[in-house]
Structure formats: C-alpha cells, structure tokens
C-alpha positions as CSV (number, residue, x, y, z in Angstrom):
1,M,45.1,-5.2,36.3
2,T,48.1,-6.0,34.6
3,D,49.0,-4.4,31.2
4,W,49.5,-7.3,28.2
5,T,50.4,-7.0,24.5
6,I,51.4,-8.9,21.8
7,P,55.1,-9.4,20.9
8,A,54.6,-8.3,17.3
9,S,52.1,-7.2,14.8
10,L,49.3,-9.8,13.8
11,T,47.1,-10.1,10.7
12,L,44.0,-12.2,10.9
13,F,41.4,-13.2,8.2
14,A,38.0,-13.5,9.8
15,P,35.9,-15.5,7.1
16,A,32.1,-15.1,6.7
17,K,29.8,-18.6,6.9
18,V,26.7,-19.7,5.6
19,N,24.0,-21.9,7.4
20,L,23.6,-25.1,5.5
21,G,20.8,-25.9,8.0
22,L,19.1,-23.8,10.5
23,E,16.1,-25.3,12.5
24,V,14.7,-23.5,15.4
25,C,13.7,-26.1,18.0
26,G,11.4,-24.1,20.2
27,R,11.4,-21.2,23.1
28,R,13.1,-21.9,26.2
29,P,11.9,-20.8,29.4
30,D,14.8,-18.1,29.7
31,G,13.3,-16.5,26.3
32,F,16.0,-17.9,24.0
33,H,15.4,-20.6,21.7
34,D,17.1,-24.0,21.1
35,V,18.5,-24.6,17.5
36,V,20.4,-26.9,15.4
37,T,22.6,-25.4,12.7
38,L,25.3,-26.7,10.5
39,M,27.4,-23.7,9.7
40,E,30.2,-23.4,7.3
41,S,33.3,-20.7,6.9
42,I,33.4,-19.3,3.3
43,S,36.2,-17.5,1.5
44,I,34.9,-13.6,1.9
45,F,37.2,-12.2,4.7
46,D,37.3,-9.5,7.3
47,R,40.8,-8.6,7.7
48,I,42.0,-7.6,11.2
49,E,45.0,-5.8,12.1
50,V,46.4,-6.4,15.7
51,R,49.1,-4.5,17.0
52,P,51.0,-3.8,20.5
53,A,50.1,-0.5,22.0
54,E,50.3,1.5,25.2
55,R,46.5,1.5,25.3
56,R,43.4,-0.2,23.8
57,H,42.2,1.3,20.6
58,V,39.7,-0.2,18.5
59,Q,39.0,1.2,14.7
60,S,37.1,-0.1,11.8
61,D,36.5,1.3,8.2
62,E,32.6,0.6,8.9
63,Q,30.8,2.8,11.4
64,I,29.8,0.5,14.2
65,P,28.4,2.0,17.3
66,P,30.5,1.1,20.2
67,E,27.8,-0.5,22.1
68,T,27.2,-3.1,19.3
69,D,31.0,-3.8,18.0
70,L,31.5,-7.2,18.9
71,I,35.3,-6.8,18.9
72,R,35.1,-4.5,21.6
73,Q,33.0,-6.8,23.7
74,A,35.2,-9.7,22.9
75,L,38.2,-7.7,24.4
76,D,36.2,-6.8,27.2
77,A,35.4,-10.4,27.8
78,I,39.0,-11.7,27.6
79,E,39.7,-8.9,30.1
80,S,37.2,-10.1,32.3
81,H,38.2,-13.7,31.9
82,T,42.2,-13.1,32.3
83,G,42.3,-9.9,34.9
84,L,44.5,-8.3,32.1
85,D,44.8,-4.9,30.5
86,L,45.0,-5.5,26.6
87,C,47.0,-3.1,25.1
88,L,46.5,-3.6,21.6
89,E,45.5,-1.6,18.6
90,V,42.9,-3.5,16.8
91,M,41.9,-2.4,13.1
92,T,39.1,-3.7,11.0
93,N,38.8,-3.6,7.1
94,K,35.4,-4.7,6.9
95,L,34.6,-6.9,3.4
96,I,31.8,-8.9,4.9
97,P,28.6,-7.2,4.5
98,V,26.9,-5.9,7.6
99,S,23.7,-7.7,9.0
100,A,23.6,-9.8,6.1
101,G,23.2,-13.2,7.6
102,L,26.7,-13.9,6.9
103,G,28.5,-13.6,10.2
104,G,30.5,-10.9,9.8
105,G,30.7,-9.5,13.5
106,S,30.5,-12.6,15.1
107,S,33.4,-13.7,13.0
108,D,35.6,-10.5,13.9
109,A,34.8,-11.6,17.6
110,G,35.6,-15.3,17.5
111,T,38.5,-14.9,15.4
112,L,40.2,-12.4,17.6
113,I,39.2,-14.5,20.7
114,G,40.6,-17.7,19.3
115,A,44.0,-16.0,18.1
116,L,44.8,-13.9,21.5
117,G,43.3,-17.1,23.5
118,Q,46.3,-18.8,22.1
119,L,48.8,-16.2,22.6
120,L,47.7,-16.3,26.0
121,G,47.5,-19.7,26.8
122,L,44.1,-20.1,27.3
123,K,42.4,-23.9,27.1
124,R,39.8,-24.1,24.0
125,S,37.1,-24.6,26.7
126,E,37.8,-21.1,28.1
127,M,37.8,-19.3,24.7
128,L,34.5,-21.2,23.8
129,Q,33.3,-19.9,27.3
130,I,34.5,-16.3,26.5
131,A,33.1,-16.3,22.9
132,A,29.8,-17.7,24.1
133,S,29.5,-14.6,26.5
134,V,29.7,-12.2,23.5
135,G,27.6,-14.1,21.2
136,S,25.4,-17.1,20.1
137,D,27.6,-17.7,16.8
138,V,31.0,-16.6,18.2
139,P,31.9,-19.7,19.4
140,F,31.8,-21.3,16.0
141,F,34.5,-18.7,14.6
142,V,37.1,-19.7,17.4
143,D,37.9,-22.5,15.0
144,G,35.7,-22.2,12.0
145,G,35.5,-24.7,9.4
146,M,32.5,-26.6,9.5
147,A,30.6,-27.2,12.6
148,L,27.1,-28.1,13.9
149,A,25.9,-26.0,16.7
150,T,23.4,-26.6,19.1
151,G,21.7,-25.3,22.3
152,T,21.4,-21.6,21.9
153,G,24.1,-22.1,19.1
154,T,27.1,-22.1,21.7
155,T,27.8,-26.1,21.8
156,I,30.0,-26.8,18.9
157,E,30.7,-29.9,17.3
158,P,33.2,-29.8,14.7
159,I,32.7,-31.5,11.2
160,H,35.6,-33.1,9.6
161,Y,35.3,-33.1,6.1
162,S,37.3,-33.3,2.7
163,D,35.0,-32.1,-0.2
164,R,35.1,-28.7,-1.2
165,R,32.2,-26.7,-2.1
166,W,31.1,-23.5,-4.0
167,F,28.6,-20.9,-3.0
168,L,26.3,-18.4,-5.1
169,I,25.2,-15.8,-3.0
170,L,22.7,-13.2,-3.5
171,L,22.5,-10.0,-1.0
172,P,19.3,-8.0,-1.5
173,D,19.1,-4.3,-0.7
174,L,17.1,-4.8,2.3
175,D,17.7,-3.6,5.8
176,I,15.6,-4.9,8.6
177,P,15.6,-3.1,11.9
178,G,16.3,-5.5,14.6
179,K,16.4,-8.4,12.2
180,T,16.9,-11.5,14.3
181,A,14.4,-10.5,17.2
182,R,12.0,-9.7,14.7
183,L,12.3,-13.0,13.0
184,Y,12.4,-15.3,16.0
185,G,9.2,-13.1,17.1
186,E,7.5,-13.8,13.8
187,L,7.9,-17.9,14.1
188,N,4.9,-20.0,14.4
189,P,4.5,-23.1,16.2
190,E,4.7,-25.0,12.7
191,D,8.4,-23.5,12.1
192,F,9.8,-25.4,14.7
193,S,11.5,-28.7,13.8
194,D,13.6,-31.1,15.9
195,G,16.7,-30.6,14.1
196,T,16.8,-34.0,12.1
197,L,17.3,-32.6,8.6
198,T,20.1,-30.3,9.6
199,R,21.8,-33.4,11.5
200,R,21.3,-35.7,8.3
201,I,23.5,-32.7,6.1
202,A,25.9,-32.9,9.1
203,A,26.4,-36.4,9.0
204,S,26.8,-36.4,5.0
205,R,29.4,-33.5,5.1
206,T,27.7,-32.0,2.4
207,G,25.1,-29.4,1.9
208,S,24.9,-30.1,-2.0
209,Q,22.9,-33.4,-2.1
210,H,20.0,-32.5,0.3
211,R,17.2,-30.2,0.7
212,L,18.7,-27.1,2.7
213,I,16.3,-26.1,5.4
214,N,16.2,-22.5,7.1
215,S,13.4,-22.0,10.1
216,F,13.4,-18.2,9.1
217,Q,12.6,-18.7,5.4
218,R,8.9,-18.2,6.0
219,P,9.0,-15.1,7.8
220,L,11.7,-13.5,5.4
221,M,9.4,-14.5,2.5
222,A,7.3,-11.6,3.8
223,Y,10.1,-9.3,2.0
224,R,9.9,-9.1,-1.5
225,Q,13.5,-8.6,-2.3
226,V,14.4,-11.9,-0.3
227,C,11.6,-13.6,-2.5
228,D,12.9,-12.1,-5.7
229,A,16.6,-13.3,-5.1
230,L,15.4,-16.9,-4.2
231,E,13.3,-16.9,-7.4
232,A,16.3,-15.7,-9.2
233,L,18.2,-18.8,-7.9
234,S,15.8,-21.1,-8.6
235,N,15.1,-19.7,-12.3
236,A,19.1,-20.2,-13.0
237,G,18.6,-23.8,-12.0
238,C,19.2,-24.2,-8.2
239,M,17.7,-27.2,-6.9
240,S,17.8,-25.9,-3.5
241,C,18.4,-22.4,-2.2
242,I,17.8,-20.9,1.3
243,P,18.6,-17.9,3.3
244,S,22.0,-18.0,5.6
245,G,21.3,-17.2,9.4
246,A,18.7,-14.8,9.6
247,G,19.3,-13.3,6.0
248,P,18.6,-11.3,4.2
249,S,21.4,-12.9,1.9
250,V,20.4,-16.0,0.4
251,F,22.8,-18.8,-1.4
252,A,23.0,-22.0,-3.2
253,T,25.6,-24.7,-3.2
254,F,27.6,-26.2,-5.9
255,D,29.9,-29.2,-6.0
256,T,32.4,-27.7,-8.7
257,Y,33.3,-24.4,-9.8
258,N,32.1,-25.0,-13.3
259,D,28.5,-25.8,-11.8
260,L,28.8,-22.3,-10.3
261,T,30.0,-20.4,-13.4
262,M,27.2,-21.8,-15.2
263,T,24.6,-21.2,-12.9
264,R,26.1,-17.4,-12.4
265,S,26.0,-16.8,-16.5
266,A,22.4,-17.9,-16.5
267,L,21.6,-15.6,-13.3
268,T,19.5,-12.7,-13.7
269,V,20.2,-10.6,-10.8
270,P,17.4,-8.6,-9.6
271,P,17.8,-4.5,-9.1
272,G,19.7,-3.6,-6.2
273,T,21.1,-7.0,-5.5
274,R,24.8,-7.6,-4.7
275,V,26.4,-11.0,-6.0
276,F,29.0,-12.8,-4.2
277,T,30.8,-16.3,-5.1
278,A,32.9,-18.1,-2.5
279,T,34.3,-21.7,-1.6
280,S,34.5,-23.2,1.8
281,V,37.3,-22.8,4.1
282,R,38.8,-25.1,6.3
283,A,39.4,-24.6,10.2
284,G,42.5,-22.9,11.3
285,V,43.1,-20.5,8.5
286,N,45.1,-18.3,10.6
287,Q,46.7,-20.9,12.7
288,S,50.3,-20.6,10.9
289,R,50.3,-16.9,11.6
290,I,49.5,-17.5,15.4
291,D,52.1,-20.1,15.5
292,S,54.7,-17.7,13.9
293,L,54.0,-15.3,16.7
294,L,53.9,-17.9,19.3
295,S,57.5,-18.8,18.4
296,H,58.6,-15.1,19.5
297,T,57.2,-15.9,23.2
298,R,59.4,-19.1,23.7
C-alpha cells in the first residue's frame, strides 16, 4: 500500500454527547436492534493530536486495550477503504469519562474519520460508511451537532437549530461489565416503542420542553447508584431527567445557564458521584483547523 501522512500537525476536539431521546424499536433478524435516537454534542472534549510520522503510532493517557480502541479501528477502516498506509502519530488526552454513555470512544473515532476523510478528499457518504463499520454511534460524530439517528444508529439526519441548551450531568461510580449488550438483553417487549416521542423532540429542536425518554432506563434502575443520581436531580427540581445512552450517566437539560446554576446549588450529590456541566456544541467544531490544513495541500 502507498504511504500517506498529513502536511502538518492537527489538533482535534472530540465532543461528548447526550441522547435527548433513545427508543429501542425491536430486535432485528440479524440480532441487532432498530433504534430512534436524538443525539446532541456537548462541551466536554477529548483532545486528539495528529502528527506526521514515519509509521503509525497510537497512544492515549487512558489504558485502552488495543482490541477495543476505536481510534485504532477507525484508522484500520480508513486504510481498508482507501488502500493507504496512514503514517500518523495519534495521541489522545481523554477528558470524556470512559464507558459513561457519553460517547467518548465513538467521538474520538468519528472525529478522526471526519477530519482525515476531508484531508483525503473522501465524500461524506464514504466517511459515514467507514464510521458505520467501526460502531453504531460513530457516524453521528463525523459531523456532530444535533442529529436523529435511526436503523442501528448509523443512518444520520442532521437537525439544524439555533437555541443553546445547558446540561447538568451526574456520573455514578458504577461499572457494568458488558454494559450495552447486557442492557439490550434485559429489555422486555414493553420497553420497545416506535420512536414517536423522540421524533417529536427532534421536530421541536429542543429537549427542554418535552418529557425525555430512554428505553434503557428501566433496566438501569436495577442499579442503586443510577436511582440515587436520578432522584438527586428530581429533588433539585428537574422535571425530566434520564440516562444518556446506556448510562450510567444521567442528565437534565436547561434553557439558560442561570436555570442550571440554580439547580446545581440545590443539588445534593450522592456519594461517589461526579458532576459535570456542559452546553450544546454545534456541528463542525474542528472545521477551521481542518480548512487551515487543507490550505497547505492546495
């Protein structure tokens, strides 16, 4: 294969996400599940440094086994699609909590695919295809912002909006081995729905005026730490709070920063629980840096 590298170093910021709605519609014949989910990027970021190198090298400040490292899988998928050897050094500083339902690994992979795909001259459809081969949440992060994801989560419909939202996120001290597969396995037929509520939230372009929904909430309520975190948000005055993704993080949304700070001051944080505040992040957070690097190649 032909060697390929970038013309200069590139810093990327990979945003976390929350699921404003997540409805599991049922199990497919291939064993996967159809979902309807509304995802939004938020202002908690992993930092990815990409540098030219003589050979590929991937490093993170978290101990991530190579077989589950989505950045390695993303690079493998780009190489498979393009027939190129990517001679890059990729170093990740992880600030998004791992396995929290906030999309950290998927964001790293999708952000990298989106950036390298543009530098390689790939079409958006190619980037989404590569991303879908890495993981079901990864295509959303090619662009980020707000989007409705359907099918297995890989069919992406961008949602354009102007309102800014704020988020109060609680992350219990809880590790659920094999979390996503386990939670899918614990869903009952009554947990399935047709996606109507999530589509309604998407049509309104806000999560603050509707009851939020997550099909994983019932099985997650089997864990005391998740119950305590949801109860803490409710006791602080949050009208609607749910887990993000497969948890265990839970969150509430606010129309203004003042609303968030008032709730945060009233919050009694359960022992061992981490608290994050964030705001919504538009699509294209890295575009100016990518465009600057593209100018080197013209």
